[in-house]
C-alpha positions in Angstrom: -3.7 43.4 -25.5 -3.5 47.1 -24.8 -5.5 48.3 -21.8 -6.6 51.8 -21.2 -3.9 53.0 -18.8 -6.2 54.7 -16.3 -6.6 54.4 -12.6 -10.1 53.8 -11.2 -11.6 53.3 -7.8 -12.5 50.0 -6.3 -15.1 50.3 -3.5 -15.0 47.8 -0.5 -17.9 47.7 1.8 -16.1 48.5 5.0 -13.0 50.2 3.8 -12.5 53.7 5.1 -10.3 54.5 2.2 -11.2 53.5 -1.4 -8.8 51.4 -3.3 -7.3 52.8 -6.5 -5.8 50.5 -9.1 -4.7 50.6 -12.7 -6.8 48.8 -15.3 -3.6 47.5 -16.9 -2.6 45.8 -13.6 -5.8 43.9 -13.4 -5.8 43.1 -17.1 -2.3 41.8 -17.2 -2.8 39.8 -14.0 -5.8 37.9 -15.4 -4.0 37.3 -18.7 -1.0 35.9 -16.8 -3.3 33.7 -14.6 -5.2 32.3 -17.6 -2.0 31.5 -19.5 -0.2 29.6 -16.6 -3.1 28.3 -14.5 -6.1 28.2 -16.8 -6.1 24.4 -16.9 -9.1 22.2 -16.2 -7.5 20.6 -13.2 -7.2 24.0 -11.5 -10.2 26.0 -12.8 -12.8 23.3 -13.3 -14.3 21.8 -16.5 -17.1 24.4 -17.1 -14.8 27.4 -16.9 -12.1 25.6 -18.9 -14.6 24.9 -21.7 -15.2 28.7 -21.9 -11.6 29.8 -22.1 -10.3 26.8 -24.1 -6.7 26.3 -25.2 -4.3 29.0 -26.1 -2.3 31.8 -24.6 -3.6 34.0 -21.8 -4.8 36.8 -24.1 -6.7 34.5 -26.3 -8.4 32.9 -23.3 -9.2 36.3 -21.8 -10.9 37.4 -25.1 -13.0 34.3 -25.0 -14.0 35.0 -21.4 -14.9 38.6 -22.2 -17.1 37.5 -25.1 -18.9 34.8 -23.0 -19.4 37.3 -20.2 -21.1 39.8 -22.5 -18.1 42.2 -22.5 -16.5 41.6 -25.9 -14.1 44.5 -26.6 -14.9 46.0 -23.2 -12.4 44.8 -20.5 -13.2 48.0 -18.5 -16.8 47.0 -18.2 -15.8 43.5 -17.2 -13.6 44.7 -14.4 -16.1 47.3 -13.2 -18.6 44.5 -12.6 -16.1 42.1 -11.2 -14.5 44.5 -8.7 -18.0 45.8 -7.7 -18.9 42.2 -6.8 -15.6 41.6 -5.1 -16.2 44.8 -3.1 -19.2 43.1 -1.5 -17.6 39.7 -1.1 -17.1 38.8 2.6 -16.4 35.9 4.9 -20.1 35.4 5.6 -21.2 35.0 2.0 -18.0 33.5 0.6 -18.9 33.4 -3.1 -19.5 32.1 -5.7 -19.1 35.2 -7.9 -20.8 35.1 -11.3 -20.8 37.4 -14.4 -23.6 36.6 -16.8 -24.1 33.1 -15.3 -20.3 32.4 -15.6 -19.1 31.2 -12.2 -15.5 32.5 -11.8 -13.0 30.1 -10.3 -12.0 30.8 -6.7 -8.3 30.7 -7.7 -8.8 33.5 -10.3 -10.7 35.7 -7.8 -8.0 35.4 -5.2 -5.4 36.3 -7.9 -7.3 39.5 -8.6 -7.6 40.2 -4.9 -3.9 39.9 -4.5 -3.6 43.0 -6.8 -6.3 44.9 -4.9 -5.2 43.9 -1.4 -1.5 43.1 -2.0 -0.1 42.9 1.6 1.4 39.6 3.0 1.3 40.4 6.7 -0.7 38.6 9.4 -2.9 40.5 11.8 -4.1 39.9 15.4 -7.7 40.8 15.8 -8.6 42.7 19.0 -12.2 43.7 18.5 -15.3 43.2 16.4 -14.9 46.5 14.5 -11.4 45.5 13.3 -12.7 42.1 12.2 -15.6 43.7 10.3 -13.3 45.9 8.4 -10.8 43.1 7.5 -13.5 40.6 6.7 -15.6 43.2 4.7 -18.8 42.4 6.6 -21.2 43.7 9.2 -21.8 41.8 12.4 -25.4 42.0 13.6 -25.8 44.2 16.7 -27.3 41.2 18.6 -24.0 39.3 18.1 -21.4 42.0 18.8 -21.0 41.5 22.5 -20.8 37.7 22.3 -18.3 37.9 19.4 -16.2 40.2 21.4 -16.1 37.6 24.2 -15.0 35.0 21.7 -12.2 37.2 20.5 -11.0 37.7 24.1 -11.4 34.1 25.0 -10.0 32.4 21.9 -7.5 34.7 20.2 -8.1 35.5 16.5 -5.3 36.0 14.0 -5.5 36.1 10.2 -3.1 36.5 7.3 -3.9 38.7 4.3 -3.7 35.5 2.2 -6.4 33.9 4.3 -8.5 37.1 4.3 -8.4 37.2 0.5 -9.5 33.5 0.4 -12.2 34.0 3.0 -13.9 36.7 1.0 -14.6 34.3 -1.9 -14.9 31.0 0.0 -17.3 30.1 2.8 -15.3 27.0 3.5 -12.2 29.1 4.3 -14.1 31.6 6.4 -15.6 28.6 8.3 -12.2 27.5 9.5 -10.7 30.9 10.6 -13.5 33.5 11.2 -14.6 33.8 14.9 -18.3 32.9 15.6 -20.5 33.2 18.6 -21.1 29.4 18.9 -17.6 29.2 20.3 -19.0 30.3 23.6 -20.8 26.9 23.8 -19.3 25.3 27.0 -19.6 21.7 25.8 -16.3 20.0 25.2 -12.9 19.6 26.9 -9.9 21.8 27.6 -7.8 19.4 25.7 -8.4 15.9 24.2 -5.3 14.0 25.2 -3.6 13.2 28.4 0.0 13.5 27.2 2.3 11.1 29.0 5.3 13.4 29.5 5.5 17.2 29.6 8.7 19.1 30.3 8.6 22.6 28.9 8.7 22.5 25.2 9.0 18.7 25.2 5.9 16.4 25.0 6.0 12.6 24.8 3.2 10.3 24.1 5.0 7.5 22.2 8.0 5.4 23.0 9.8 6.1 19.7 9.0 9.8 19.1 8.6 13.1 20.9 7.2 16.6 20.1 9.2 19.8 20.3 7.0 22.9 20.8 9.4 25.6 19.6 6.9 28.5 19.2 3.6 29.1 20.9 1.9 31.1 18.2 0.9 30.8 14.5 0.4 33.3 11.7 -3.3 32.3 11.6 -5.4 30.7 14.3 -7.7 27.8 13.2 -10.9 27.8 15.2 -10.9 24.0 15.5 -7.3 23.8 16.8 -6.9 21.8 20.0 -4.5 24.4 21.2 -7.0 27.3 20.7 -7.3 28.4 24.3 -5.9 31.8 25.2 -3.7 30.4 28.0 -1.9 28.2 25.5 -1.4 30.9 22.9 -0.1 33.4 25.4 2.5 31.1 26.9 6.1 32.3 26.8 8.2 30.9 23.9 11.0 28.5 24.9 14.6 29.7 24.8 17.5 28.3 22.9 18.7 26.9 26.3 15.4 25.1 26.6 15.8 23.6 23.1 19.3 22.4 24.0 18.0 20.7 27.2 15.3 19.0 25.1 17.9 17.8 22.6 19.9 16.4 25.5 16.9 14.5 26.7 16.6 12.9 23.3 20.3 12.1 23.3 19.8 10.2 26.5 16.7 8.3 25.3 17.9 5.7 22.6 14.3 4.5 21.9 13.4 7.9 20.4 13.8 7.7 16.6 11.8 10.6 15.3 11.1 14.2 16.4 8.0 16.2 15.4 9.0 19.9 15.5 5.9 22.0 15.9 4.2 24.7 18.0 2.4 27.0 17.2 4.3 27.3 14.0 8.0 26.6 14.6 9.0 28.6 11.5 8.1 31.8 13.3 11.0 31.2 15.7 14.2 31.0 13.5 16.7 30.7 16.4 14.8 27.8 18.1 14.3 26.0 14.8 18.0 26.2 13.8 19.1 25.2 17.3 16.9 22.2 17.2 17.9 21.0 13.8 21.6 21.4 14.4 21.4 19.7 17.8 19.3 16.7 16.7 21.4 16.3 13.6 24.2 15.0 15.9 22.1 12.5 17.9 23.0 9.1 16.5 19.7 7.3 17.1 17.5 10.0 15.6 16.4 8.9 12.2 13.8 11.6 11.1 12.9 15.2 11.8 9.3 16.1 10.9 8.7 19.8 10.7 5.1 20.7 11.2 3.5 23.9 9.7 0.2 24.9 8.3 1.8 28.0 6.7 2.0 26.3 3.3 -1.7 26.7 3.0 -2.6 29.8 5.0 0.6 31.9 4.9 2.8 30.8 1.9 4.6 34.1 2.0 6.5 32.7 5.0 8.5 30.5 2.7 9.1 33.2 0.0 10.1 36.0 2.4 13.7 37.2 2.6 14.6 35.8 -0.8 13.2 32.4 0.1 15.2 32.0 3.3 13.3 29.0 4.7 13.2 27.1 1.4 17.0 27.5 0.8 17.9 26.8 4.4 15.9 23.6 4.5 17.5 22.4 1.3 20.9 22.8 2.8 20.0 21.2 6.1 18.4 18.3 4.3 21.7 17.5 2.6 23.5 17.7 5.9 21.0 15.4 7.5 21.2 12.9 4.6 25.0 12.7 5.1 24.2 11.6 8.7 21.7 9.0 7.4 18.7 11.0 8.5 15.5 12.3 6.9 13.8 15.7 6.9 10.1 15.7 6.3 7.5 18.5 6.1 4.1 17.9 7.8 1.2 20.2 6.9 -2.6 20.5 7.0 -5.1 21.0 4.3 -8.8 20.9 4.9 -10.7 21.9 1.8 -9.9 22.3 -1.9 -10.6 26.1 -1.7 -7.3 26.4 0.3 -5.3 25.3 -2.8 -3.3 28.1 -4.4 -0.5 28.1 -7.0 1.9 29.2 -4.3 1.1 26.3 -2.0 1.4 23.7 -4.8 4.7 25.2 -5.9 6.1 25.1 -2.4 5.2 21.5 -2.0 6.8 20.6 -5.4 9.9 22.5 -4.5 10.3 20.5 -1.2 9.6 17.2 -2.9 11.9 17.8 -5.8 14.7 18.4 -3.3 14.3 15.2 -1.4 12.0 16.4 1.4 8.7 14.5 1.5 5.6 16.6 2.3 2.8 14.7 4.1 -0.7 16.1 4.6 -3.0 15.6 7.6 -6.7 16.6 7.3 -9.0 17.2 10.2 -12.5 16.1 9.4 -14.9 19.1 9.9 -18.6 18.9 9.9 -20.3 20.9 7.1 -16.9 21.7 5.5 -15.0 18.6 4.2 -17.3 15.9 5.4 -18.4 14.7 2.0 -16.3 12.5 -0.2 -16.3 14.7 -3.3 -14.6 17.6 -1.5 -11.9 15.4 -0.1 -11.4 13.8 -3.6 -10.8 17.2 -5.2 -8.5 18.3 -2.3 -6.3 15.1 -2.4 -6.1 15.1 -6.2 -4.7 18.7 -6.2 -2.0 17.7 -3.6 -1.2 14.4 -5.3 0.0 16.1 -8.5 2.3 18.5 -6.6 4.0 15.5 -4.9 2.4 15.4 -1.5 1.8 12.2 0.4 -1.7 12.0 2.1 -1.1 10.8 5.6 -4.1 11.0 7.9 -7.8 12.0 8.0 -8.4 12.9 11.7 -11.9 11.9 12.7 -13.6 13.4 14.6 -12.4 17.0 15.0 -10.9 17.6 18.5 -13.9 17.8 20.9 -12.7 20.9 22.8 -14.5 24.0 24.1 -15.9 26.1 21.3 -15.6 23.4 18.6 -19.0 21.8 18.6 -20.0 23.1 15.2 -17.2 21.1 13.7 -18.1 17.8 15.2 -19.4 15.0 13.0 -20.4 11.5 14.1 -17.9 8.7 13.4 -20.3 7.1 10.9 -20.1 10.1 8.7 -16.3 9.9 8.5 -16.4 6.2 7.6 -19.0 6.9 4.9 -16.9 9.6 3.4 -13.9 7.3 3.5 -15.9 4.6 1.7 -16.5 7.1 -1.1 -12.8 7.8 -1.3 -12.0 4.1 -1.8 -14.4 4.1 -4.8 -13.5 7.4 -6.5 -9.9 8.2 -5.5 -6.5 6.7 -6.5 -5.3 4.2 -4.0 -2.0 6.2 -3.7 -3.8 9.2 -2.2 -6.2 7.7 0.2 -5.0 8.7 3.7 -5.4 6.5 6.8 -8.5 7.2 8.9 -7.4 7.6 12.5 -8.5 9.0 15.8 -6.2 10.7 18.3 -7.4 9.1 21.6 -6.2 10.5 24.9 -3.4 7.9 24.9 -2.4 7.8 21.3 -3.7 7.3 17.7 -5.5 4.3 16.4 -6.5 3.3 12.9 -10.1 2.5 12.3 -11.0 -1.2 12.0 -7.4 -2.4 12.0 -5.5 -1.3 15.2 -8.7 -0.1 16.9 -12.5 0.2 16.8 -15.5 1.5 18.8 -16.2 -0.9 21.7 -19.3 0.5 23.4 -21.1 3.6 24.6 -19.9 5.0 27.9 -22.5 4.0 30.5 -22.1 7.1 32.6 -22.2 9.8 29.9 -23.8 9.5 26.5 -21.4 12.1 25.0 -18.5 9.5 25.4 -17.7 6.1 24.0 -14.9 3.6 24.6 -12.3 3.0 21.8 -10.1 0.0 21.6 -6.4 1.0 21.2 -3.4 -1.1 20.5 -1.5 0.2 23.5 -0.8 -1.8 26.7 0.2 -0.7 30.2 3.7 -2.1 29.6 4.1 0.2 26.6 4.2 3.3 28.8 6.3 1.9 31.6 9.6 3.7 30.8 8.1 7.1 30.4 4.5 7.1 31.9 4.4 4.3 34.5 0.8 4.8 35.8 -1.1 5.5 32.6 -3.4 2.6 33.2 -4.6 4.2 36.4 -6.0 7.4 34.9 -9.8 7.7 34.5 -9.9 7.8 30.7 -8.4 4.4 30.2 -9.3 0.8 31.1 -7.6 -2.5 30.5 -9.8 -4.7 28.2 -10.1 -8.5 27.9 -7.3 -8.9 25.4 -4.9 -6.9 27.6 -4.8 -3.6 25.5 -6.1 -0.3 26.7 -9.5 1.1 25.8 -9.7 4.9 25.8 -12.7 7.0 26.8 -13.4 9.5 24.0 -15.9 12.3 23.5 -17.7 11.5 20.2 -21.0 10.4 18.7 -21.0 7.0 16.9 -23.9 7.8 14.5 -24.5 4.1 13.8 -24.7 1.6 16.6 -23.6 -1.2 14.3 -20.1 0.3 14.4 -19.8 -0.8 18.1 -17.9 -4.1 17.7 -17.4 -5.0 21.3 -14.4 -6.5 23.0 -12.0 -9.1 21.5 -10.8 -11.8 23.9 -7.2 -12.4 24.7 -5.3 -14.2 22.0 -1.8 -15.7 22.4 0.7 -14.1 20.0 1.9 -16.4 17.3 5.6 -16.7 16.7 7.3 -18.4 13.8 10.5 -18.2 11.8 10.2 -17.6 8.1 11.1 -20.5 5.8 13.9 -18.8 3.8 14.0 -21.6 1.3 10.4 -21.0 0.6 11.1 -17.2 0.4 13.6 -17.9 -2.4 11.0 -19.9 -4.4 8.5 -17.1 -4.0 11.0 -14.5 -5.3 11.4 -16.5 -8.5 7.6 -16.7 -9.0 7.2 -13.0 -8.4 9.9 -12.1 -10.9 8.4 -14.4 -13.6 5.5 -12.0 -14.3 5.1 -8.6 -12.6 1.6 -7.9 -13.9 -1.6 -8.4 -12.0 -3.6 -9.5 -15.0 -7.2 -8.9 -14.0 -9.6 -6.2 -14.9 -12.8 -5.2 -13.1 -14.5 -4.3 -16.4 -13.7 -5.1 -20.0 -11.1 -3.1 -21.9 -10.1 -2.7 -25.6 -7.1 -5.0 -25.5 -5.0 -7.5 -23.6 -2.4 -4.9 -22.8 -4.6 -2.7 -20.6 -6.4 -3.6 -17.4 -8.9 -1.4 -15.6 -8.3 -2.1 -11.9 -10.3 0.9 -10.5 -12.3 3.8 -11.6 -9.2 6.0 -11.4 -6.5 3.5 -12.3 -5.4 1.3 -15.2 -2.4 -1.1 -15.5 -0.8 -1.0 -18.9 1.9 -2.9 -20.7 4.8 -0.9 -22.3 3.7 -2.3 -25.6 0.3 -0.6 -25.4 -1.0 0.8 -28.6 -2.9 3.9 -29.7 -6.2 2.2 -28.9 -5.2 1.8 -25.3 -4.1 5.5 -25.2 -7.4 6.5 -26.6 -9.3 4.6 -23.9 -7.3 6.5 -21.3 -7.8 9.8 -23.1 -11.5 9.4 -23.4 -12.2 8.7 -19.7 -11.3 11.7 -17.5 -11.9 9.7 -14.4 -8.5 7.9 -15.0 -5.8 9.7 -13.0 -3.2 7.0 -12.5 -1.4 4.7 -14.9 0.6 1.7 -13.6 3.2 0.5 -16.2 3.7 -3.2 -15.6 5.1 -6.0 -17.7 6.3 -9.6 -17.5 9.7 -8.1 -17.3 10.8 -5.5 -14.9 9.8 -1.9 -15.5 13.4 -0.8 -15.7 14.2 -3.4 -18.4 11.3 -1.8 -20.4 12.4 1.7 -19.7 12.8 2.8 -23.3 9.2 1.8 -24.2 7.9 3.0 -20.8 9.5 6.5 -21.3 7.8 6.8 -24.7 4.5 5.9 -23.1 5.0 8.4 -20.3 5.6 11.2 -22.9 2.3 10.4 -24.5 0.6 10.4 -21.1 1.9 13.9 -20.5 -0.5 15.1 -23.2 -3.5 13.6 -21.3 -4.0 16.2 -18.6 -6.4 14.3 -16.4 -3.6 11.7 -15.7 -1.5 13.1 -13.0 0.6 10.1 -11.9 2.5 7.3 -13.6 3.8 4.4 -11.5 6.5 2.0 -12.8 6.3 -1.5 -11.3 9.9 -2.7 -10.5 10.5 -5.7 -8.3 14.2 -5.5 -9.3 14.4 -2.4 -7.2 14.3 -5.0 -4.4 16.2 -7.9 -6.0 18.7 -6.2 -8.3 19.0 -2.5 -7.4 22.2 -2.2 -9.5 20.0 -2.0 -12.6 19.3 1.6 -11.5 22.4 3.1 -13.1 23.1 6.8 -13.4 21.6 6.8 -16.8 18.4 5.1 -15.6 18.1 7.6 -12.7 18.6 10.6 -14.9 16.0 9.4 -17.3 13.5 8.8 -14.5 14.2 12.2 -13.1 13.6 13.8 -16.4 10.2 12.0 -16.7 9.0 13.2 -13.3 7.0 16.3 -13.8 5.8 18.0 -10.5 4.2 21.3 -11.5 1.3 23.4 -10.5 -0.6 23.0 -13.8 -0.9 19.6 -15.5 1.6 17.6 -13.4 2.6 14.1 -14.1 4.2 12.5 -11.1 6.4 9.5 -11.4 6.7 6.8 -8.7 8.4 3.4 -8.4 6.3 0.5 -7.1 8.2 -2.4 -5.6 7.6 -5.4 -3.5 9.3 -6.8 -0.4 8.2 -10.1 1.0 10.4 -10.1 4.1 12.5 -7.7 6.2 15.7 -9.7 5.5 15.5 -8.5 1.9 16.1 -4.9 2.7 19.7 -3.8 2.4 21.7 -0.6 2.7 21.8 -0.4 -1.1 18.1 0.3 -1.1 18.6 3.3 1.2 21.2 4.8 -1.1 19.0 4.3 -4.2 15.9 5.6 -2.5 17.7 8.7 -1.4 18.9 9.3 -4.9 15.4 8.9 -6.4 13.8 11.0 -3.6 16.3 13.8 -4.4 14.8 13.8 -8.0 11.3 14.1 -6.5 10.5 10.4 -7.1 8.7 8.4 -4.4 9.4 4.7 -3.9 6.6 2.7 -2.3 6.3 -1.0 -1.3 3.3 -3.4 -1.5 3.7 -6.5 0.6 1.4 -9.6 0.3 0.8 -11.5 3.5 2.1 -15.0 3.0 1.6 -17.9 5.4 4.8 -19.1 7.1 6.8 -16.3 5.4 5.6 -13.0 6.9 2.2 -13.3 8.4 3.2 -12.4 12.0 3.1 -9.2 13.9 6.9 -9.4 14.6 7.8 -9.7 10.9 5.5 -7.0 9.5 6.7 -4.7 12.3 10.3 -5.4 11.3 9.5 -4.8 7.6 7.6 -1.6 8.3 10.6 -0.3 10.4 13.1 -1.3 7.7 11.1 0.4 5.0 10.9 3.6 7.0 14.6 3.5 7.8 15.4 3.2 4.0 13.0 6.0 3.1 10.6 3.6 1.3 6.9 4.3 1.8 5.0 1.2 3.1 1.8 1.6 1.0 -0.2 -1.6 1.1 -0.2 -4.9 3.1 -2.3 -7.1 0.9 -4.2 -9.4 3.2 -5.4 -11.5 0.3 -6.0 -11.4 -3.5 -2.6 -10.9 -5.2 -1.7 -13.6 -7.7 1.3 -14.6 -5.6 -1.0 -15.2 -2.6 -3.9 -17.0 -4.2 -2.2 -20.4 -4.7 0.2 -20.1 -1.8 -2.3 -19.3 0.9 -5.1 -21.5 -0.4 -4.0 -24.5 1.7 -2.6 -22.4 4.6 -4.9 -19.3 4.9 -4.1 -16.1 6.8 -6.1 -15.7 9.9 -8.2 -12.5 10.4 -7.1 -12.3 14.0 -3.4 -12.3 12.9 -4.2 -9.3 10.7 -5.6 -7.4 13.7 -2.5 -8.3 15.7 -0.2 -7.1 12.9 -2.0 -3.8 12.6 -1.9 -3.3 16.4 1.8 -4.0 16.6 2.8 -1.7 13.8 0.8 1.1 15.2 2.0 0.6 18.8 5.7 0.1 18.2 6.2 1.9 14.9 6.2 5.4 13.7 2.9 6.8 12.4 4.7 7.2 9.1 5.4 3.5 8.9 1.8 2.3 8.9 0.5 0.7 5.7 -3.1 0.3 4.6 -4.5 -3.3 5.0 -6.1 -4.2 1.7 -8.1 -7.1 0.3 -7.9 -7.4 -3.5 -11.0 -9.0 -5.1 -12.2 -9.6 -8.6 -14.2 -6.3 -8.3 -11.4 -4.2 -6.9 -9.7 -3.3 -3.6 -11.3 -2.7 -0.2 -9.9 -1.8 3.2 -9.7 -4.6 5.7 -12.8 -4.2 7.9 -13.3 -0.5 7.1 -14.7 -0.4 3.6 -15.6 -4.1 3.7 -17.7 -6.3 5.9 -16.3 -9.8 6.4 -18.6 -12.7 7.0 -17.6 -16.2 8.1 -18.9 -19.3 6.5 -17.6 -22.6 7.9 -14.1 -21.1 8.4 -14.1 -19.5 4.9 -14.5 -15.8 4.5 -16.8 -13.8 2.2 -16.4 -10.1 1.8 -19.1 -7.5 1.2 -17.6 -4.6 -0.8 -19.1 -1.4 0.7 -17.8 1.2 -1.9 -19.2 -0.5 -5.0 -22.6 -1.1 -6.7 -23.8 -1.9 -10.2 -24.0 1.8 -11.2 -20.4 2.2 -10.2 -19.2 -0.4 -12.7 -21.6 0.7 -15.4 -20.0 4.1 -15.2 -16.9 2.4 -16.7 -18.6 -0.1 -18.9 -22.3 0.5 -19.7 -23.0 -3.1 -20.5 -21.4 -4.4 -17.2 -23.2 -7.2 -15.4 -22.3 -9.0 -12.2 -19.9 -12.0 -12.7 -21.6 -15.4 -11.9 -19.4 -15.8 -8.8 -20.7 -12.6 -7.2 -23.7 -12.4 -4.9 -25.6 -9.2 -4.3 -26.9 -8.1 -0.9 -30.2 -6.4 -0.3 -28.6 -2.9 -0.5 -27.1 -3.6 -3.9 -23.5 -4.2 -2.6 -21.6 -7.2 -4.0 -20.4 -10.1 -1.9 -17.4 -12.1 -3.1 -15.5 -15.1 -1.8 -11.9 -14.5 -0.8 -9.5 -17.4 -0.9 -6.6 -17.6 1.5 -8.4 -16.0 4.5 -9.9 -17.7 7.5 -11.3 -16.8 10.9 -10.4 -18.9 14.0 -12.4 -16.8 16.5 -15.9 -15.4 16.7 -14.6 -11.9 16.4 -15.0 -10.1 13.1 -14.2 -6.6 12.0 -17.4 -5.4 10.3 
């Protein structure tokens, strides 16, 4: 398309100087965007239906016609830039032309041409903020907003400013607001058991390095938002070396979280820390924390991609030492997603560096299930692992607008279980003053605080003995108390929202010890390898080679036919396909590869998972040829990704060998994640000691510990029928793994039923009946199943509660105490 090569003026509301830009620059940019990123997964279904398939020019011509500007690109851009000129952080979009809502990604792409800088800016006064945010602050708010800026420093990147202008949800996170002067809240939300300069230690097995005290952008909900924290002097290289020496002298420390501020803003400290820790024998993992992937992606592209190239080199050096390098980052809302951030994530993952995402739960921003579903789906295709949802947001000074009751977070999580792939549902956790806990497994709300209604008591898995070697008197501080079972309750500022979530105290229970029956273990291996399918479907499907196991997931045999592929193609809710057979996935690789190539044409499918128990029992089947084929099938991209993962199963920690570490590393370096699902089996692995060992072994090998199936897998049903797993033992297992393991080791505790999966105690309510257990499935109702099969009716074995939720019997579970997670 030939554009009129003229320069015209773009007016921005608060700009002193008008912006001049060539029509050809804007026209070529939108054509480039539509060609490479104009896919339904990125721009949404309504807009995609307007632009359709084709190259960028063809799509742009369709857009012009639909917008009423056929053969008039100049008129289109005149209207678009006029509306962008009034867009600001208060309004935040959407922008429409002739009823067509333009995607936020497209608008930011245009703004990158109009406002092209990549710097970050410290805001000193209200007038400066008004100009950058393109808005007017009411006279009645100016004095208070200036106090906010002086109390809680404001810093914004140009990338963030562009996003803020077209998204309220971005502005909500970063723009200062007068409500920050509200005095309610705390100076910080955690006690911290050990502070020594840049070093912070709350856990026995990991420490935090604070290498830089500032960030490119300041989140308004950050627990380090106070001016005195952000104005602290940065540590020196000598300080870093002293911290490394502390780690060297502390053999229980296995992992280091390198953070700040943003540690990538301090090149010398970062390089000193990585090189020093690389030589510490007992350090297994370095976790580099940055939010710049979302709000300042230029950091990774600057200086010819210095940080991307440096980390790729260092990752190989660390791997030679048997260590892992991981990238931790935060994403809050789908409006933060950009092609740059997805590309950075994929680049890291394709080079053997896992990227894991943590998401603070913010009231009136990402506190509904649909927003989180969209966000996590974007990140999933790029290769990210979804780690935590932090609930509630840190209750510190100036943060009250972001606080949501705990019940709201649990409700949103229940929505995720119904409408999101199991592989991208994070753990729901709270960072108490003495450490994190996972809701309704390693911890729960005990009771309201009797002295102050703004606080409640949360059961944690930690004990006084846990802190003895680095914080001897933690049980004496006023925000903790020792409970009846001997763990510590933490006093936490939050609202419960639903008093039924107060579960009370659990009485002390003697830990159960037993040795696995290894002869029995061998028999179970034979049974597991006999048929690797889980042949059950929650609704009817067109054939015996395809099973619908969730709204988003099907399990399919490599022999699936065109009818099965049509079923997947016709339902855009399906995002994940698990390839499983009686034989191992690797033994069916030729057929599986052909199936994957067909799935690449179904753009709403963004992940394929190959079930392979021989990864565990016969890793030698993963030859160079097999690994190369798998690597070529893995497709981590910004638009229309198709991620490949390997699902395996370990029944006992003794099964994990060094060969698994080597193989996992090789697959990770091709961008392929290996994850483990373990069924709890009586006498074999249903103790806290054993699952803790297994979690630690998986982590050491680089294998993601995904699910512990409490009940419901075919292997469990018959085995546990006469020797059921006790609910109390599940609580003990979850508490032990959280207390003594890395946060990156923790699985999700899952009950598989004939109607799908639920989380132990969190998205399910367990009811005892003469020692047997029935489970109410909170995510599902009749309408949910009829969305997949219009003629669906409840199976005869299912009861329905008064609120329309199904209740099913679960074999292989029992309850020996009066305490239930509900």
